[in-house]
VOLUMNU-93126 format. One line per 10 residues: number of its first residue (from 1); their letters; for each residue x, z, y of C-alpha. Coordinates in Angstrom, 2 decimals. Layout:
<sites>
NUM	A	X,Z,Y; ...
</sites>
This chain:
<sites>
1	MKITNRILLA	-18.42,17.31,-29.94; -17.17,20.72,-29.50; -17.93,22.29,-26.17; -15.08,24.25,-25.21; -14.96,26.52,-21.89; -12.62,24.33,-20.01; -10.46,20.71,-20.52; -7.25,22.03,-21.65; -5.10,19.50,-19.62; -1.62,20.26,-18.88
11	PILVLQLSCS	-0.83,21.92,-15.52; -0.02,18.71,-12.83; 1.56,18.06,-9.91; -0.30,16.15,-7.46; 1.82,14.25,-4.71; -0.32,15.27,-1.29; -0.39,12.97,1.31; 1.94,14.91,3.13; 4.02,13.91,0.32; 4.25,17.66,-0.59
21	SSKVVDGSAV	3.13,18.95,-4.30; 1.19,21.74,-5.29; 0.03,23.15,-8.80; -4.01,22.04,-9.48; -5.64,24.09,-11.78; -7.35,21.97,-14.72; -11.01,23.98,-14.40; -10.24,27.43,-16.36; -10.03,29.30,-13.38; -12.21,27.45,-11.03
31	SGSKSNTKVA	-15.90,26.95,-12.43; -18.50,28.81,-13.90; -18.07,31.44,-16.61; -19.21,31.07,-20.49; -22.77,30.17,-20.46; -25.07,30.66,-23.39; -26.77,27.11,-22.21; -26.87,24.53,-24.67; -26.09,21.99,-21.26; -22.53,21.95,-20.17
41	VYTTAENTNL	-21.46,20.13,-16.78; -18.47,19.03,-16.45; -17.28,18.05,-12.46; -14.01,16.43,-10.40; -15.66,16.33,-6.45; -13.43,15.74,-3.59; -12.27,18.79,-1.30; -12.39,21.00,-4.09; -9.93,21.95,-6.97; -12.42,20.82,-9.51
51	RLSLSNNLIS	-10.95,18.50,-11.86; -13.18,18.05,-15.60; -13.84,21.58,-14.91; -16.64,23.19,-16.86; -19.27,24.05,-14.00; -22.16,25.44,-15.25; -22.54,27.37,-12.00; -24.01,24.35,-11.23; -27.16,24.54,-12.90; -29.77,25.81,-10.96
61	KATNSTVSII	-33.00,28.13,-12.46; -34.89,26.31,-9.19; -37.10,23.43,-10.30; -37.14,21.53,-6.94; -34.72,18.63,-6.89; -34.71,15.33,-4.80; -33.70,13.12,-7.40; -35.01,12.75,-11.20; -33.00,10.82,-14.12; -35.35,10.26,-17.28
71	LDPDKTDQTF	-33.67,9.64,-20.27; -35.45,7.87,-23.39; -32.98,8.85,-26.20; -35.06,7.06,-28.54; -34.25,3.30,-26.82; -30.93,2.57,-27.45; -28.53,-0.49,-26.51; -25.47,-1.33,-26.82; -22.60,0.39,-29.31; -19.60,2.07,-27.77
81	LGIGGAITDA	-16.17,0.71,-28.22; -13.87,2.66,-26.66; -11.76,2.99,-22.97; -8.58,2.85,-22.48; -5.66,1.00,-20.76; -2.81,-1.51,-20.92; 0.55,-0.65,-22.49; 2.44,-2.94,-20.45; 6.50,-3.71,-20.13; 6.22,-1.78,-16.82
91	SAEVFAKLSP	4.54,1.38,-18.24; 6.76,1.53,-21.29; 9.88,1.29,-18.89; 9.01,4.07,-16.57; 7.93,6.61,-19.75; 11.25,5.84,-21.21; 12.73,7.22,-17.81; 10.77,10.39,-18.15; 12.27,13.60,-19.75; 10.86,14.27,-23.11
101	KKQQEFLTAY	8.75,17.09,-21.65; 6.77,15.03,-19.08; 6.54,12.08,-21.92; 4.58,14.51,-24.42; 2.71,15.76,-21.35; 1.52,11.85,-20.29; 0.74,11.55,-24.02; -1.61,14.15,-24.30; -2.96,13.89,-21.13; -3.92,10.29,-21.83
111	YDKNKGIGYT	-4.40,10.07,-25.40; -5.17,13.63,-27.29; -9.12,14.04,-27.41; -9.07,17.71,-27.30; -6.68,18.54,-24.43; -6.57,15.26,-22.80; -8.88,12.24,-21.98; -9.16,10.64,-25.28; -8.35,7.17,-24.85; -9.34,5.06,-27.79
121	LARTNIHSCD	-8.82,1.39,-26.52; -5.49,-0.56,-25.58; -4.62,-3.77,-24.10; -1.04,-5.25,-24.52; 0.50,-8.20,-23.04; 2.52,-11.05,-25.45; 5.90,-11.82,-24.08; 6.21,-11.49,-20.19; 3.70,-10.62,-17.26; 3.75,-9.46,-13.89
131	FSSDSYTYVT	4.38,-6.11,-14.80; 7.43,-6.79,-16.71; 10.80,-6.75,-15.13; 11.42,-10.19,-15.63; 10.40,-12.95,-17.76; 10.97,-13.93,-21.25; 9.09,-15.53,-24.54; 9.43,-14.45,-28.09; 11.42,-17.95,-29.06; 14.56,-19.56,-27.35
141	EGDKDLKTFN	13.87,-22.93,-25.35; 12.02,-25.98,-27.18; 11.36,-24.24,-30.56; 8.18,-25.54,-31.44; 8.36,-24.52,-34.75; 8.80,-20.68,-34.00; 11.76,-20.48,-36.22; 13.57,-18.24,-33.56; 10.55,-16.13,-33.29; 11.23,-12.20,-32.66
151	IDHDRKYRIP	9.68,-9.19,-30.59; 13.41,-7.15,-30.24; 12.46,-7.52,-26.27; 9.86,-4.91,-27.39; 11.34,-2.81,-29.91; 13.58,-1.23,-26.96; 10.47,0.03,-25.01; 6.96,-1.16,-25.55; 6.73,-0.71,-29.22; 8.06,2.91,-29.52
161	LIKKAIETAG	5.49,3.80,-26.45; 2.33,2.15,-28.52; 3.69,3.89,-31.66; 3.39,7.37,-29.58; 0.01,6.64,-28.40; -1.49,5.82,-31.30; 0.28,8.87,-33.14; -1.09,10.97,-30.10; -4.58,9.32,-30.46; -4.82,10.81,-34.13
171	GKLTLFASPW	-3.75,7.87,-35.58; -6.06,5.16,-34.92; -5.65,3.04,-31.47; -8.15,-0.32,-30.80; -5.24,-2.68,-29.42; -5.93,-6.00,-28.16; -3.26,-8.47,-27.13; -3.25,-11.01,-24.16; -0.99,-13.71,-22.87; -0.22,-14.67,-19.62
181	SPPAFMKDNN	1.38,-17.92,-20.43; 2.54,-20.22,-23.04; 6.31,-20.43,-22.89; 7.70,-23.31,-20.30; 8.32,-25.93,-22.84; 4.43,-25.72,-23.85; 3.27,-26.64,-20.62; 2.63,-29.79,-18.57; 5.12,-27.89,-15.41; 7.78,-26.88,-17.51
191	DILRGGVLLP	7.48,-23.08,-15.62; 6.19,-19.96,-17.56; 5.28,-19.02,-13.95; 2.84,-21.06,-11.47; -0.41,-22.09,-13.44; 0.31,-25.26,-15.31; -1.46,-26.40,-18.68; -1.01,-25.94,-22.49; 0.40,-29.27,-23.56; -2.08,-30.80,-26.32
201	EFAQSWANYY	1.40,-31.35,-28.36; 1.79,-28.03,-28.51; -1.93,-26.77,-29.05; -0.92,-25.88,-32.70; 2.45,-24.37,-32.16; 0.64,-21.64,-29.56; -1.76,-21.02,-32.04; 0.83,-19.98,-34.57; 2.17,-17.86,-32.31; -0.39,-15.67,-31.82
211	VKFIQAYEKE	-0.32,-14.99,-35.41; 3.54,-14.71,-35.51; 2.74,-11.69,-32.94; 0.08,-10.30,-34.84; 2.27,-10.12,-38.17; 5.30,-8.95,-36.41; 3.17,-6.22,-34.80; 1.57,-5.32,-37.59; 4.59,-5.35,-39.67; 5.76,-2.58,-36.68
221	GIPVWGLTIQ	3.25,-0.46,-38.11; 0.44,-0.98,-34.96; -2.34,-2.68,-36.09; -3.76,-5.66,-33.98; -7.30,-5.27,-33.45; -8.01,-8.35,-31.67; -6.79,-10.44,-28.73; -7.88,-12.67,-25.63; -7.06,-16.37,-25.71; -5.64,-16.43,-21.89
231	NEPMAKQRWE	-5.11,-13.82,-19.38; -6.89,-15.14,-16.19; -7.38,-18.84,-17.10; -8.85,-19.78,-14.09; -6.04,-18.65,-11.51; -2.37,-20.40,-10.70; -0.40,-17.06,-10.26; 3.12,-16.94,-8.91; 3.61,-14.96,-12.09; 2.98,-15.92,-15.53
241	SCIYTPEAER	-0.39,-17.65,-15.63; -2.03,-21.05,-17.20; -4.95,-23.13,-16.78; -7.66,-23.62,-19.26; -11.16,-25.20,-18.12; -14.15,-23.91,-19.86; -14.03,-27.00,-22.20; -10.19,-26.77,-23.15; -10.45,-23.18,-23.94; -13.56,-23.76,-25.93
251	DFLKNFLGPT	-11.27,-26.63,-27.69; -8.50,-24.45,-28.44; -10.51,-21.85,-30.06; -12.69,-24.25,-31.88; -9.87,-26.63,-33.53; -6.74,-24.47,-33.30; -6.47,-20.76,-33.08; -9.68,-20.01,-35.04; -9.06,-22.06,-37.86; -5.19,-20.87,-37.83
261	LEKEGLASKN	-6.12,-17.38,-37.70; -8.74,-17.94,-39.91; -5.96,-19.57,-42.63; -3.65,-16.57,-42.22; -5.87,-14.45,-43.05; -6.63,-13.32,-40.16; -10.47,-14.15,-39.71; -11.09,-10.20,-39.14; -9.40,-10.31,-35.79; -11.83,-9.84,-32.97
271	VIIWDHNRGD	-11.44,-12.76,-30.15; -12.12,-12.49,-27.00; -12.82,-15.57,-24.33; -12.71,-15.87,-20.85; -10.56,-12.72,-19.90; -10.90,-13.34,-16.01; -13.49,-12.43,-13.06; -17.62,-11.46,-13.34; -19.52,-14.04,-11.79; -20.66,-17.99,-12.32
281	QLEKRANLVF	-17.69,-18.70,-14.52; -18.51,-15.70,-16.49; -22.41,-16.93,-18.11; -20.15,-20.47,-17.53; -18.04,-19.49,-20.23; -20.37,-17.37,-22.45; -23.09,-20.49,-22.48; -20.50,-23.14,-23.50; -18.78,-21.31,-26.75; -21.82,-19.11,-27.76
291	SDPEVSKYAW	-24.09,-21.67,-27.91; -22.38,-23.79,-30.01; -22.49,-22.21,-33.53; -19.07,-24.07,-34.49; -16.94,-22.53,-32.51; -19.17,-19.09,-31.42; -18.59,-17.88,-35.08; -14.83,-17.33,-33.80; -15.26,-15.81,-30.95; -16.48,-11.79,-31.14
301	GIGFHWYETW	-17.43,-11.53,-27.53; -16.45,-12.20,-23.80; -13.74,-10.17,-21.35; -13.86,-10.09,-17.28; -12.01,-8.54,-14.96; -13.11,-6.98,-11.34; -11.02,-9.21,-9.08; -14.31,-10.91,-7.82; -14.39,-7.89,-5.20; -10.70,-8.91,-3.74
311	NGGTPKFESV	-11.14,-9.61,-0.21; -14.04,-7.34,0.22; -16.07,-9.44,-2.49; -19.37,-8.16,-4.22; -19.32,-7.07,-7.72; -21.12,-9.83,-9.96; -22.53,-6.70,-12.41; -25.87,-9.14,-12.78; -23.36,-11.82,-14.18; -22.91,-9.24,-17.11
321	GEVHKVFPNK	-26.09,-8.33,-17.34; -27.17,-11.81,-17.70; -24.68,-12.92,-20.76; -25.64,-9.58,-22.26; -29.59,-10.67,-22.45; -28.84,-14.19,-23.08; -26.44,-13.21,-26.09; -27.27,-9.69,-27.35; -25.44,-10.36,-30.37; -21.73,-10.79,-28.72
331	NLLFTEGCIE	-19.84,-8.29,-27.06; -19.13,-7.88,-23.52; -15.75,-5.93,-22.66; -14.03,-4.85,-19.35; -10.51,-6.10,-19.95; -8.68,-5.43,-16.68; -8.86,-3.61,-13.35; -6.75,-2.05,-10.80; -6.65,-1.09,-7.07; -4.45,-3.47,-5.61
341	KFDATKFQFW	-2.30,-3.28,-2.48; -0.21,-0.41,-3.37; 0.44,2.06,-1.01; 2.31,5.60,-1.65; 0.13,7.37,1.15; -2.83,6.93,-0.79; -2.27,8.24,-4.11; -5.25,11.11,-3.85; -7.23,8.60,-1.95; -10.73,9.08,-3.40
351	GNAERYGINM	-12.12,5.72,-2.62; -9.99,4.57,-5.25; -11.58,6.83,-8.21; -15.34,6.01,-6.98; -14.63,2.42,-7.07; -13.53,3.27,-10.82; -16.86,5.32,-11.24; -19.14,2.37,-9.55; -18.07,-0.14,-11.56; -17.84,1.50,-15.06
361	INDFNNGTVG	-21.14,2.79,-14.91; -23.16,-0.86,-13.75; -20.98,-2.27,-16.31; -21.98,0.04,-19.12; -25.48,-0.52,-17.73; -25.36,-3.68,-18.09; -24.33,-3.85,-21.95; -20.51,-3.80,-21.36; -19.34,-1.85,-24.93; -15.59,-0.76,-23.92
371	WTDWNILLDQ	-13.74,-0.91,-20.65; -9.94,-1.24,-20.52; -7.62,-0.28,-17.52; -4.90,-1.92,-16.57; -1.31,-0.28,-16.46; -1.75,3.34,-18.17; 1.78,4.21,-16.21; 3.95,3.01,-13.21; 6.22,4.50,-11.04; 6.16,5.79,-7.59
381	NGGPNHVGNF	6.59,2.27,-6.07; 4.06,1.06,-8.12; 6.09,-0.73,-10.51; 8.13,-2.24,-11.65; 7.07,-5.53,-11.30; 8.91,-8.63,-11.44; 7.33,-10.60,-8.53; 6.35,-7.62,-6.51; 2.81,-7.55,-6.97; 2.59,-4.03,-6.94
391	CFAPIHADIT	-0.20,-1.75,-7.21; -2.10,1.73,-8.38; -2.06,2.97,-12.15; -4.56,5.91,-12.55; -0.83,8.11,-13.49; 2.35,7.53,-11.54; 5.57,8.96,-12.52; 8.08,9.56,-9.64; 10.98,8.84,-11.59; 13.66,10.37,-8.77
401	KDELIYTPMY	11.86,14.09,-9.60; 10.88,13.72,-13.29; 6.83,14.30,-11.70; 3.69,13.22,-12.78; 1.51,12.28,-10.02; -2.60,12.17,-10.98; -4.67,10.03,-9.07; -8.32,11.05,-8.77; -8.75,7.66,-10.90; -7.63,9.48,-13.84
411	YYIGHFSKFI	-10.22,12.28,-13.84; -13.09,10.15,-12.95; -12.14,7.67,-16.06; -11.61,10.52,-18.23; -15.32,11.80,-17.52; -15.98,8.93,-19.44; -13.54,8.37,-22.21; -13.17,12.03,-23.57; -17.02,12.62,-23.91; -17.99,9.12,-24.75
421	RPNAKRIIET	-16.75,8.28,-28.22; -16.59,5.60,-30.22; -19.81,4.18,-31.60; -21.98,5.89,-29.21; -25.36,4.09,-28.46; -26.17,3.71,-24.53; -29.50,4.88,-24.53; -31.84,3.85,-21.66; -32.88,6.04,-18.56; -34.73,5.73,-14.99
431	ISDKILLSTS	-33.24,6.97,-11.75; -35.56,7.62,-8.97; -33.62,7.87,-6.22; -30.39,5.17,-5.23; -28.31,7.95,-3.71; -26.76,8.85,-7.18; -25.45,6.39,-10.02; -25.85,7.19,-13.84; -25.52,5.88,-17.24; -25.79,7.73,-20.44
441	FKNSDNKIVT	-24.78,7.24,-24.16; -25.76,9.29,-27.48; -22.58,10.20,-29.71; -22.61,9.67,-33.33; -22.90,13.80,-33.85; -26.43,13.27,-31.61; -24.93,15.10,-28.19; -26.16,13.30,-25.27; -23.62,12.54,-22.42; -25.03,11.76,-19.31
451	IVMNQSDKEV	-22.71,10.51,-16.59; -23.72,11.09,-12.37; -21.88,9.89,-9.49; -22.60,11.13,-6.23; -20.67,8.91,-3.36; -22.21,10.68,-0.48; -21.22,12.57,2.12; -24.06,15.61,0.98; -24.60,17.57,-2.13; -27.36,16.66,-4.31
461	VYTLINQDTK	-29.96,18.11,-6.20; -31.21,16.57,-9.21; -33.28,17.00,-12.48; -32.21,15.83,-15.49; -35.06,14.99,-18.16; -34.51,14.52,-21.76; -37.80,14.43,-23.30; -39.21,17.93,-23.11; -36.12,19.51,-21.35; -35.41,19.77,-17.96
471	TTITIPAHAL	-32.22,21.10,-15.97; -31.65,21.04,-12.56; -28.08,20.54,-11.26; -26.26,20.55,-8.03; -23.58,17.99,-8.03; -21.21,18.06,-4.49; -20.76,15.55,-2.20; -18.37,12.67,-3.17; -18.35,13.95,-7.11; -18.70,12.80,-10.86
481	QTIIN	-20.40,14.66,-13.30; -20.34,14.53,-17.53; -23.60,16.39,-18.43; -24.02,17.27,-22.46; -26.58,18.31,-23.89
</sites>
């Protein structure tokens, strides 16, 4: 990876808590001059203008430090898949309301690996979800044979945005798709909303529906890398939802979805089970599916969300690590997370970004191969959303002013996505003090990328030790750093 003297993000408008806006420079004028050192340090810090900024001035000639991070690049773990976010109906509808200039700025900010943060992973919804303006499917009511199947709805907003994202990303984006519910007529509650279960007589029809979706999108020139069986299969929501017990999900994959994909020449598509929270259920689903050779052969891995922390819960990182330990040949993928309970006064609330940093570092250190944020873009109200389930995104658009609002979450995610590239290997490290969090990867070009996070109220001096090389660095209070060597 070529290390430049600055991150060339477009000038951005940040909405302050007072609702006034001000220019923020991307780092070219704030942090560090050119350096001959082989180490590059990039910093984002609260109460500063450091935003993914080259900050080699924070490298110290002193040798005294309070924390040491010791890398062992000869010991590696999982292979990195990518980082990205969900291209939902809501994101696409908001994007369409921006001016062409702002649309290009947005695409560059997320998907350009040189001028932006280089997203390589994406998720999208199979027909409607809560972040759609209304509920819809791709067939007429009662069409078990799927003769009326078409994706015309998606051609208006979502497909054009996905195509532009792929183009900006250099022609490739690892895209997986998730359904929130089968059509109402396929469920026992005859409702696309409010849970319910898939009726047995529609299991084959529903398996065919995934195939139709993949074929339709690929006909549009959008490769589908994989799919999850069901978004949040244990949650009865007031929006699109459907319940699968562990046994029901296993049997649907084993008897219908897996064989159908195989029959239709789509066996290479990567199927992800669970797609819900960390915790006991993550382990239970993994054990049930991955221990059965007849169904495990259809499953690439298991997906998870972070909402076990809803209402003050504790992140269950240990569940991720346990699955990785027991099934090292299966993949763990973070498939969704967002800051809930939207509040327009908190666009720049730093704690939201730190939640991302904590989760990403711990998930990667427990064997996760990729990390997928929720909506890539929402409006100034945290929507649109047809059930009022508004939330935060890393970038919001104030469509009344044609402005993009970059939150601290965007920069924290960027510290990972811009520098850790697909096919990197996580390398083992040890850290001497829990005041800092850290994870490290070795890219295909042998560059080592270390992410360091400081949640404390004071700056910390630490030493990064890579075999016979030692680098002493200062990390400001409430900051995230990426170190490349």
